[in-house]
KEDO-985396 format. One record per residue: x negated, y negated, z negated of N, C-alpha, C, O in turn; residue in three letters. Coordinates in steps of 0.2 Angstrom, whole numbers, padded with zeros to 4 digits, always signed. Layout:
<pts>
XYZXYZXYZXYZALA...
</pts>
This chain:
<pts>
-0004+0006+0000+0000+0000+0000-0004-0006+0000-0009-0007-0004MET-0003-0011+0004-0007-0017+0005-0006-0021-0002+0000-0021-0005LYS-0011-0025-0004-0010-0029-0010-0004-0034-0009-0001-0035-0014ARG-0003-0037-0004+0003-0042-0003+0009-0038-0004+0014-0041-0007ARG+0010-0032-0001+0016-0028-0002+0017-0026-0009+0023-0026-0012ASP+0012-0025-0013+0012-0023-0020+0015-0029-0024+0019-0028-0028PHE+0012-0035-0022+0014-0041-0026+0022-0042-0025+0025-0044-0029HIS+0024-0041-0018+0031-0042-0017+0035-0037-0020+0041-0039-0023SER+0033-0031-0021+0037-0026-0024+0037-0027-0032+0042-0027-0035LEU+0032-0030-0034+0031-0031-0042+0036-0037-0043+0039-0037-0048ALA+0037-0042-0039+0041-0047-0040+0048-0045-0040+0053-0047-0044LEU+0050-0041-0035+0057-0038-0034+0059-0034-0041+0065-0034-0043LEU+0054-0030-0043+0055-0027-0049+0056-0031-0055+0060-0030-0060ILE+0052-0037-0056+0052-0041-0061+0058-0046-0061+0060-0048-0067ALA+0061-0047-0056+0067-0052-0056+0073-0050-0060+0075-0054-0064LEU+0075-0044-0060+0080-0042-0065+0078-0043-0072+0083-0045-0076PRO+0072-0042-0073+0070-0043-0080+0070-0050-0082+0071-0052-0088GLY+0069-0055-0078+0069-0062-0079+0076-0064-0081+0077-0068-0086LEU+0081-0061-0078+0088-0062-0079+0090-0059-0086+0093-0063-0090TRP+0088-0053-0087+0089-0050-0094+0086-0053-0100+0089-0053-0105LEU+0080-0056-0099+0077-0059-0105+0079-0066-0106+0077-0069-0111THR+0083-0069-0101+0086-0075-0102+0080-0080-0100+0076-0079-0096GLY+0081-0086-0103+0077-0092-0101+0071-0093-0107+0069-0099-0107CYS+0070-0089-0111+0064-0090-0116+0058-0087-0114+0057-0085-0108GLY+0053-0087-0118+0047-0083-0117+0042-0088-0114+0043-0094-0113GLY+0037-0085-0111+0031-0089-0108+0033-0092-0101+0030-0096-0099LYS+0037-0089-0097+0039-0091-0091+0043-0097-0090+0043-0101-0086ILE+0048-0097-0095+0053-0103-0095+0053-0106-0102+0051-0104-0107GLN+0056-0112-0102+0057-0116-0108+0062-0112-0112+0067-0109-0110ALA+0061-0113-0119+0065-0109-0124+0072-0112-0124+0076-0109-0127SER+0073-0118-0122+0079-0121-0123+0084-0120-0117+0089-0124-0116ASN+0082-0116-0112+0085-0115-0106+0091-0111-0107+0091-0105-0110CYS+0097-0113-0105+0103-0109-0106+0108-0109-0100+0107-0113-0096THR+0113-0104-0100+0118-0105-0094+0122-0110-0096+0126-0110-0102VAL+0123-0115-0092+0127-0121-0094+0134-0121-0089+0138-0126-0091THR+0134-0117-0084+0140-0117-0080+0140-0112-0075+0135-0108-0075GLY+0144-0112-0070+0144-0108-0065+0146-0112-0058+0148-0117-0059ILE+0144-0109-0053+0145-0112-0046+0148-0106-0041+0146-0100-0042LYS+0152-0108-0036+0155-0103-0032+0152-0105-0025+0152-0111-0023VAL+0150-0100-0021+0148-0101-0014+0152-0096-0010+0153-0090-0012THR+0153-0098-0004+0152-0104-0001+0157-0109-0004+0162-0107-0007PRO+0156-0116-0003+0160-0121-0006+0166-0122-0002+0172-0123-0005ALA+0166-0121+0004+0172-0121+0009+0171-0116+0014+0166-0114+0016THR+0177-0113+0016+0177-0108+0021+0184-0108+0025+0189-0111+0022ALA+0184-0105+0030+0190-0104+0034+0191-0097+0037+0186-0094+0039THR+0197-0094+0037+0198-0088+0039+0204-0088+0043+0209-0092+0042ALA+0205-0083+0048+0211-0083+0052+0216-0077+0050+0214-0071+0050ASP+0221-0079+0048+0226-0074+0045+0229-0069+0050+0231-0064+0048HIS+0228-0071+0056+0231-0066+0062+0225-0061+0064+0227-0057+0067THR+0219-0062+0062+0214-0058+0064+0214-0052+0060+0216-0051+0054ALA+0211-0046+0063+0210-0040+0059+0205-0041+0054+0200-0045+0054ALA+0205-0037+0048+0200-0037+0043+0194-0035+0046+0193-0030+0051ALA+0188-0038+0044+0187-0042+0039+0187-0050+0041+0186-0054+0037PRO+0189-0051+0047+0189-0058+0050+0195-0062+0046+0195-0068+0047MET+0200-0059+0043+0205-0063+0040+0203-0064+0032+0207-0066+0028ASN+0197-0063+0030+0194-0064+0024+0188-0068+0023+0185-0069+0028SER+0187-0070+0017+0180-0073+0015+0178-0071+0008+0182-0070+0004GLN+0172-0068+0008+0169-0066+0002+0166-0072-0002+0162-0076+0001HIS+0168-0073-0008+0165-0078-0013+0161-0075-0018+0162-0070-0020PHE+0156-0079-0020+0151-0076-0025+0150-0082-0031+0150-0088-0029THR+0150-0080-0037+0149-0084-0042+0142-0083-0045+0140-0078-0046ALA+0139-0089-0046+0132-0089-0049+0131-0093-0055+0135-0098-0056PHE+0127-0091-0060+0126-0096-0066+0122-0102-0064+0118-0102-0059PRO+0123-0107-0068+0120-0113-0067+0116-0114-0074+0119-0113-0079ILE+0109-0115-0074+0105-0115-0079+0103-0122-0081+0102-0126-0077PHE+0102-0124-0087+0100-0130-0089+0096-0130-0096+0096-0125-0099GLY+0093-0135-0098+0093-0142-0095+0090-0142-0088+0085-0138-0087PRO+0092-0146-0084+0089-0147-0077+0081-0147-0077+0078-0151-0081ALA+0078-0143-0073+0071-0143-0072+0067-0139-0077+0061-0138-0076GLY+0071-0136-0082+0067-0131-0087+0068-0124-0085+0065-0120-0089SER+0072-0122-0080+0072-0115-0079+0070-0114-0072+0070-0118-0067CYS+0067-0108-0070+0065-0106-0064+0071-0105-0059+0076-0102-0062ILE+0070-0106-0053+0076-0106-0048+0078-0099-0047+0083-0097-0044ALA+0073-0094-0048+0075-0087-0046+0081-0084-0049+0084-0080-0047LEU+0082-0086-0056+0087-0084-0060+0094-0085-0056+0099-0082-0058ASN+0095-0091-0053+0101-0093-0050+0103-0088-0044+0109-0088-0042THR+0099-0083-0042+0100-0079-0037+0104-0073-0039+0106-0069-0035ALA+0105-0072-0046+0109-0066-0048+0116-0068-0049+0118-0072-0052VAL+0120-0064-0045+0127-0065-0044+0131-0063-0051+0128-0058-0054ALA+0136-0067-0053+0140-0065-0059+0145-0060-0057+0148-0060-0052LEU+0146-0054-0061+0151-0050-0059+0156-0049-0065+0160-0044-0066ASN+0156-0055-0069+0161-0055-0075+0165-0061-0075+0168-0063-0080ASN+0167-0063-0069+0172-0069-0069+0178-0066-0067+0179-0061-0064VAL+0184-0070-0068+0190-0068-0065+0192-0073-0060+0191-0079-0060THR+0194-0070-0054+0195-0074-0048+0203-0076-0048+0207-0071-0050TRP+0204-0082-0045+0211-0083-0044+0212-0088-0038+0207-0091-0036SER+0218-0089-0036+0219-0093-0030+0225-0098-0032+0230-0096-0036VAL+0225-0104-0029+0230-0109-0030+0237-0107-0026+0242-0110-0028SER+0236-0103-0021+0242-0101-0017+0242-0094-0016+0241-0091-0011ASP+0245-0090-0021+0245-0083-0021+0250-0080-0016+0249-0074-0015PRO+0254-0084-0013+0259-0081-0008+0255-0080-0002+0257-0075+0002VAL+0251-0085+0000+0247-0084+0006+0240-0082+0006+0237-0080+0011ASN+0237-0082+0000+0230-0079-0001+0230-0075-0007+0233-0076-0012VAL+0226-0069-0006+0225-0065-0012+0217-0065-0013+0213-0066-0008THR+0215-0063-0019+0208-0062-0020+0207-0056-0025+0211-0055-0029ILE+0202-0052-0024+0201-0046-0027+0197-0047-0034+0192-0051-0034SER+0199-0044-0039+0195-0044-0046+0193-0037-0047+0191-0036-0053ASN+0193-0033-0042+0191-0026-0043+0184-0025-0042+0181-0027-0037VAL+0180-0023-0047+0173-0022-0046+0171-0018-0040+0174-0012-0039GLN+0167-0020-0036+0165-0016-0030+0164-0021-0024+0163-0027-0025GLY+0163-0018-0018+0162-0023-0012+0167-0028-0011+0165-0033-0008PRO+0173-0027-0013+0178-0032-0012+0179-0037-0017+0183-0042-0017ASP+0175-0037-0023+0176-0041-0028+0174-0048-0026+0169-0050-0023TYR+0179-0053-0027+0178-0060-0025+0180-0061-0018+0178-0067-0015GLY+0183-0056-0014+0185-0057-0007+0192-0060-0007+0197-0056-0009THR+0193-0065-0004+0199-0068-0003+0202-0067+0004+0198-0067+0009ALA+0208-0065+0005+0211-0063+0011+0217-0067+0013+0222-0068+0008THR+0217-0070+0019+0223-0074+0021+0228-0070+0023+0228-0066+0028CYS+0234-0071+0020+0240-0067+0022+0244-0071+0027+0248-0068+0031LYS+0244-0077+0026+0248-0082+0031+0244-0088+0031+0239-0089+0028ASN+0246-0093+0036+0243-0099+0037+0244-0104+0031+0250-0103+0028ALA+0240-0108+0029+0241-0113+0024+0241-0120+0026+0237-0121+0031THR+0245-0124+0024+0246-0131+0026+0240-0135+0024+0237-0139+0027ALA+0237-0133+0018+0231-0136+0015+0227-0130+0013+0229-0125+0011ALA+0220-0131+0012+0216-0126+0010+0218-0124+0003+0220-0128-0002PRO+0217-0118+0001+0219-0115-0005+0212-0116-0010+0207-0115-0007ALA+0214-0117-0016+0208-0117-0021+0206-0110-0024+0211-0107-0026THR+0200-0108-0023+0198-0102-0026+0194-0104-0032+0190-0108-0032ILE+0196-0100-0038+0193-0102-0044+0190-0096-0047+0193-0090-0047THR+0184-0097-0050+0180-0091-0053+0180-0094-0061+0178-0099-0062ALA+0183-0090-0065+0183-0092-0072+0180-0087-0077+0181-0081-0076ALA+0176-0089-0082+0173-0085-0086+0171-0088-0093+0173-0094-0094GLY+0167-0085-0097+0165-0087-0103+0157-0088-0103+0154-0083-0101THR+0155-0093-0105+0147-0094-0106+0145-0090-0112+0149-0088-0116LEU+0138-0089-0112+0136-0085-0118+0137-0088-0124+0137-0085-0130PRO+0138-0095-0125+0139-0098-0131+0147-0098-0133+0149-0101-0138ASN+0151-0095-0129+0158-0094-0130+0162-0099-0127+0169-0098-0127GLY+0159-0104-0124+0163-0109-0120+0166-0107-0114+0163-0103-0110SER+0172-0109-0112+0175-0107-0105+0171-0111-0100+0169-0117-0101PRO+0171-0108-0094+0168-0111-0088+0172-0109-0082+0174-0103-0082ALA+0172-0114-0077+0175-0112-0071+0172-0116-0065+0169-0121-0067SER+0173-0114-0059+0171-0117-0053+0175-0115-0048+0179-0110-0048ALA+0176-0120-0043+0180-0119-0037+0177-0120-0031+0172-0122-0030THR+0181-0117-0026+0179-0117-0019+0186-0118-0015+0191-0117-0018ALA+0185-0119-0008+0192-0119-0005+0191-0115+0001+0186-0113+0004THR+0197-0112+0003+0198-0108+0009+0204-0110+0013+0210-0110+0010LEU+0203-0112+0019+0208-0114+0024+0210-0107+0027+0206-0104+0030GLY+0217-0106+0028+0219-0100+0032+0223-0103+0038+0228-0107+0037CYS+0220-0102+0044+0223-0104+0050+0227-0099+0053+0230-0100+0058LYS
</pts>
């Protein structure tokens, strides 16, 4: 194995450990905490008349760490799998809360006059509620 490949492999193995150990220790500031969540993509459009999966959009929730500048950016790449997804227009749009490949996938059932709001809600490690939104237009 080439030295560069070994370092890449070591980084991939270490990344989950950075998430599990939190924001303390030698790599990050000890006052770094999860301060919120964000949802990506922020906006999307799907065609309700199209066959699956073209009538759907997958949304992902990520942690936001703070205070700003004290955490390494790699931790934000770990998707959250413990949020509850909801939509503002459940008649025309559904979203999956079932763990697996469809978790966070919104499906357009009908066209919407205005984009539906997609919400990811959860609890921060300190017990505070947190939520973030995105929008999905169904044409």
